[in-house]
PALUMBA-440193 format. One line per 4 residues: number of its first residue (from 0); their letters; for each residue x, y, z of N, C-alpha, C, O. Coordinates in pm, 1 decimal, always signed. Each point is the difference from the previous one (the first is absolute). Example, Ala and Ser with C-alpha at 12.3 -4.5 7.8 and 13.67 -1.06 7.14 Angstrom:
% residues 2
0 = as = +1319.0,-569.0,+780.0,-89.0,+119.0,+0.0,+90.0,+120.0,+0.0,+103.6,-1.9,+66.5 ~ -138.6,+106.9,-138.5,+82.0,+119.0,+6.0,-77.0,+109.0,+73.0,+50.9,+110.8,+16.9
***
This chain:
% residues 82
0 = miii = -3662.6,-2233.0,-7163.9,+37.7,+64.0,+125.0,-123.2,+30.9,+84.0,+4.4,-10.8,+122.5 ~ -113.8,+49.0,-186.7,-121.4,+32.5,+73.6,-51.6,-122.7,+73.4,-46.3,+10.9,+113.5 ~ +53.6,-128.4,-177.0,-48.2,-122.5,+62.2,+81.6,-31.7,+124.6,-56.3,-34.5,+103.8 ~ +188.0,+45.9,-113.3,+85.9,-26.1,+115.3,-32.4,+97.6,+111.7,-8.4,-39.7,+116.2
4 = tqil = -9.6,+165.0,-149.2,-34.1,+100.6,+99.5,-131.7,-34.6,+67.6,-11.2,+9.9,+122.2 ~ -88.5,-50.1,-199.6,-130.0,-34.3,+56.7,+10.0,-120.9,+92.6,-61.8,-2.1,+106.5 ~ +138.6,-97.5,-146.1,+19.3,-118.2,+85.2,+64.6,+40.6,+131.9,-44.1,-42.0,+107.0 ~ +148.2,+123.3,-115.1,+66.8,+44.5,+121.9,-94.3,+81.6,+87.9,-0.2,-16.0,+122.1
8 = enqi = -79.1,+102.3,-182.5,-94.5,+79.6,+76.7,-101.9,-89.9,+69.1,-34.6,+24.0,+115.7 ~ -13.6,-126.4,-184.0,-95.6,-92.6,+59.3,+62.7,-77.4,+115.5,-63.7,-19.4,+103.6 ~ +187.8,-24.7,-120.7,+67.9,-73.3,+106.5,+22.0,+89.9,+121.6,-19.2,-42.4,+114.0 ~ +58.9,+164.2,-139.0,+22.0,+94.3,+109.4,-131.6,+27.1,+72.7,-2.7,+5.2,+123.0
12 = allk = -106.2,+12.0,-197.7,-130.0,+25.6,+62.1,-42.3,-117.7,+88.6,-49.2,+20.6,+110.9 ~ +68.0,-142.2,-158.8,-34.8,-117.4,+78.1,+86.3,-8.6,+125.4,-51.1,-24.9,+109.1 ~ +180.2,+45.3,-124.3,+90.3,-3.7,+114.3,-39.4,+105.3,+102.7,+2.1,-25.3,+120.5 ~ -37.8,+143.3,-169.2,-41.4,+108.0,+88.8,-123.7,-38.1,+80.2,-5.6,+21.8,+121.0
16 = kcae = -94.4,-79.2,-189.6,-123.7,-39.2,+68.4,+27.4,-105.6,+106.1,-53.7,+7.3,+110.5 ~ +137.4,-105.6,-143.7,+34.5,-104.4,+96.9,+72.1,+59.7,+120.3,-31.7,-30.5,+115.0 ~ +128.7,+115.6,-143.8,+77.5,+60.0,+107.8,-85.9,+93.2,+85.2,+16.5,+4.3,+121.9 ~ -107.9,+70.5,-184.3,-88.9,+88.5,+75.8,-87.6,-81.0,+95.3,-20.6,+40.5,+114.4
20 = fyan = -30.4,-153.3,-159.9,-81.7,-84.6,+86.3,+83.1,-52.0,+116.0,-42.9,+3.9,+115.3 ~ +161.0,-52.0,-146.6,+87.3,-54.7,+103.6,+42.8,+108.5,+98.3,+14.9,-26.6,+119.3 ~ +4.8,+148.3,-168.6,+46.4,+110.5,+84.3,-109.0,+55.0,+90.0,+29.4,+77.0,+91.4 ~ -153.3,-114.2,-114.3,-112.0,+49.1,+79.1,+17.9,-44.2,+145.0,+3.9,-119.8,+28.4
24 = etgl = +6.9,+214.6,+62.0,+23.5,-31.1,+140.3,-129.0,-7.6,+81.0,+5.3,+7.4,+122.8 ~ -120.4,-21.8,-186.9,-126.4,-7.8,+73.0,-32.4,-141.2,+45.0,-105.0,-22.6,+60.1 ~ +192.7,-72.7,-87.6,-22.4,-136.9,+42.4,-75.0,-82.9,-101.5,-42.1,-111.3,+31.7 ~ +23.6,+161.4,-153.3,-71.7,-74.2,-102.5,+84.8,-112.2,-58.8,-52.3,-88.1,-68.2
28 = sdid = +180.3,+90.9,+93.6,+89.8,-99.1,-57.5,+58.5,-87.9,+110.5,+36.7,+48.9,+106.9 ~ -28.7,-177.3,-133.8,+64.0,-91.3,+94.5,+151.9,+12.5,-4.7,+69.3,-43.1,+92.2 ~ -18.3,+101.6,-199.2,+144.8,+13.4,-17.4,+42.2,+135.1,+55.4,+40.8,+89.4,-74.2 ~ -51.4,-76.2,+205.6,+26.3,+129.5,+61.6,+111.3,-9.5,+103.3,+9.1,+84.0,+89.6
32 = ldgg = +75.7,-185.8,-101.3,+103.0,-22.9,+101.1,+101.3,+112.8,+7.2,+54.7,+27.4,+106.8 ~ -29.2,+38.0,-218.8,+101.2,+106.6,-0.5,-61.9,+138.7,-1.3,+69.7,+98.5,-24.1 ~ -198.8,-89.5,+49.4,-65.4,+130.8,+4.3,-6.8,+68.8,-135.0,-16.5,+121.8,-7.3 ~ +28.9,-198.3,-98.4,-9.0,+57.4,-134.3,+130.8,+57.9,-51.6,+1.8,+65.3,-104.4
36 = fiar = +107.9,-88.3,+176.2,+129.4,+56.8,-40.0,+38.8,-41.0,-141.7,+34.7,+84.5,-82.5 ~ -40.8,-214.1,+55.1,+40.9,-48.3,-132.1,-89.3,+60.2,-108.5,+47.7,+36.7,-107.4 ~ -176.5,-27.2,+136.3,-92.4,+57.1,-98.6,+32.1,+146.2,-27.0,-1.2,+43.4,-115.2 ~ +29.7,+32.5,+219.6,+33.8,+142.0,-20.9,+128.7,+13.4,-80.2,+10.8,+87.1,-86.3
40 = etla = +86.8,-173.1,+114.2,+124.3,+2.3,-77.2,-27.1,-38.8,-145.9,+58.9,+56.6,-92.1 ~ -148.4,-153.3,+72.8,-34.8,-41.9,-135.6,-68.9,+113.1,-75.0,+29.8,+24.6,-116.9 ~ -121.8,+44.1,+183.8,-67.8,+113.8,-63.4,+100.1,+109.0,-37.7,-13.4,+62.7,-105.1 ~ +112.6,-39.9,+189.2,+103.2,+99.1,-31.8,+79.8,-45.2,-122.7,+34.1,+80.9,-86.3
44 = avkn = -5.0,-211.0,+79.8,+73.0,-52.7,-115.7,-83.6,+11.1,-126.7,+52.3,+33.6,-106.3 ~ -183.2,-61.9,+117.2,-89.0,+10.9,-115.5,-5.3,+144.7,-48.2,+2.5,+26.3,-120.2 ~ -9.9,+67.3,+214.7,-1.5,+141.6,-38.1,+128.0,+35.5,-74.9,-3.4,+71.4,-100.2 ~ +115.2,-121.5,+149.1,+128.1,+24.0,-65.8,-0.3,-59.3,-140.8,+46.2,+64.0,-94.4
48 = leeq = -98.4,-186.9,+80.0,-8.3,-62.1,-132.3,-89.3,+80.8,-93.9,+31.6,+15.9,-117.9 ~ -142.0,+34.4,+169.9,-89.3,+81.9,-83.1,+71.9,+125.2,-48.8,-12.6,+38.0,-116.4 ~ +87.7,+25.7,+205.3,+73.7,+120.6,-38.9,+106.6,-32.2,-104.2,+18.5,+74.6,-96.2 ~ +51.9,-186.9,+116.0,+101.3,-40.4,-96.8,-63.3,-33.6,-133.9,+53.5,+35.3,-105.1
52 = skaf = -167.6,-103.7,+108.7,-69.1,-36.1,-123.1,-44.4,+124.4,-75.7,+13.3,+7.1,-122.2 ~ -66.2,+91.1,+195.0,-43.8,+124.1,-63.7,+119.7,+73.5,-60.6,-7.4,+50.7,-111.9 ~ +116.2,-45.4,+185.9,+120.1,+67.5,-51.2,+50.7,-69.9,-125.7,+36.6,+66.0,-97.2 ~ -34.3,-199.2,+98.5,+44.7,-76.2,-116.2,-92.1,+26.1,-118.9,+45.9,+21.8,-112.1
56 = sdqy = -175.8,-24.4,+138.3,-97.4,+22.4,-106.1,+15.0,+140.2,-59.1,-5.9,+18.0,-121.6 ~ +25.3,+80.8,+209.0,+18.3,+137.8,-46.9,+125.2,+11.7,-86.2,-1.5,+66.1,-103.9 ~ +110.5,-130.7,+147.5,+124.0,+4.1,-77.6,-18.5,-68.4,-134.6,+49.5,+48.1,-101.8 ~ -120.0,-159.1,+101.3,-24.7,-73.2,-123.8,-80.9,+86.4,-96.7,+31.8,+7.8,-118.7
60 = eekl = -135.6,+56.2,+169.9,-84.1,+85.3,-84.4,+79.4,+115.9,-59.1,-22.3,+39.0,-114.6 ~ +115.4,+16.4,+193.3,+81.4,+111.7,-48.3,+89.8,-41.2,-116.0,+29.6,+81.2,-87.6 ~ +13.6,-206.0,+86.8,+92.0,-47.1,-103.1,-70.6,-44.8,-127.6,+64.2,-16.6,-103.7 ~ -194.1,-2.9,+110.2,-73.4,-40.6,-119.6,-5.4,+114.9,-99.6,-26.1,+114.3,+37.6
64 = ptte = +50.4,-144.4,-163.1,-9.3,+107.6,-99.0,-146.1,+40.2,-20.7,-91.1,-82.0,+11.8 ~ +71.7,+208.0,-42.4,-134.8,+46.1,-30.9,-35.2,-45.2,-141.6,+88.0,-41.1,-75.7 ~ -212.7,+48.1,+40.7,-42.7,-35.4,-135.3,+70.7,+88.4,-101.4,+41.0,-46.4,-106.4 ~ -27.3,+172.3,+139.7,+67.9,+93.8,-90.5,+145.9,-41.9,-21.5,+48.7,+0.3,-113.1
68 = dflk = +20.7,-36.3,+221.5,+139.2,-45.5,-12.1,+8.2,-125.2,-86.2,+88.4,-11.9,-84.9 ~ -180.0,-80.8,+106.6,-3.0,-124.2,-75.5,-19.5,+28.7,-149.1,+69.8,-57.0,-83.9 ~ -163.8,+144.5,+51.3,-26.6,+33.4,-140.3,+120.0,+68.8,-65.0,+28.0,-21.8,-117.9 ~ +42.6,+104.6,+194.6,+120.2,+64.8,-53.3,+106.1,-103.6,-35.0,+66.0,+10.8,-103.4
72 = evqk = -49.3,-111.1,+189.3,+98.0,-105.4,-25.6,-39.8,-81.6,-123.4,+85.3,-35.5,-81.3 ~ -212.7,+6.3,+67.7,-47.4,-73.4,-116.8,+25.0,+82.5,-126.0,+41.2,-53.8,-102.7 ~ -66.2,+184.1,+110.7,+23.0,+86.8,-114.9,+147.1,+3.0,-38.3,+32.9,+0.8,-118.6 ~ +56.2,+0.9,+217.6,+143.7,-3.5,-27.7,+37.7,-127.1,-75.5,+75.5,+4.5,-97.2
76 = ivdq = -128.4,-116.8,+142.6,+28.1,-128.0,-65.3,-51.0,+0.4,-143.9,+69.0,-44.8,-91.5 ~ -188.6,+95.1,+72.9,-58.6,+7.3,-134.5,+84.3,+89.5,-88.6,+28.5,-34.4,-114.8 ~ +11.8,+150.1,+168.0,+81.9,+93.6,-77.5,+135.6,-60.0,-38.4,+52.3,+28.0,-107.8 ~ +3.3,-109.2,+195.0,+129.7,-62.4,-27.8,-9.8,-102.1,-112.7,+99.0,-26.5,-68.2
80 = hk = -213.8,-29.2,+48.6,-16.6,-106.8,-100.2,-66.0,+50.2,-129.6,-48.4,-80.3,-79.7 ~ +46.6,+209.4,+59.3,-57.8,+54.4,-123.1,+102.9,-1.2,-109.5,-28.7,+41.9,-112.2
***
C-alpha cells in the first residue's frame, strides 16, 4: 500500500508542477489561450484528489490492527491448539 501511495503522490506532484507552469499568467507559456483556466481547474482537481487520498489513507491506517491486537489474535490461535 505504501508503494501505491508513493506512486500516486509522485504523479500528483508532477501534475501539479505542470499545471502550475501552465497556469502562470506572466506570459512564460505559449499555451495561454484560455488565460490558465484549464490549469486552475486542474489544480483544483489535484487538490481534491490529494484530500481524497489523505482521507483514504487515514481510513486505511485506522483499520489496520495494532501490533498488540495482532499478538492477541496469535495468542488466541495458539491457545486454541493446545
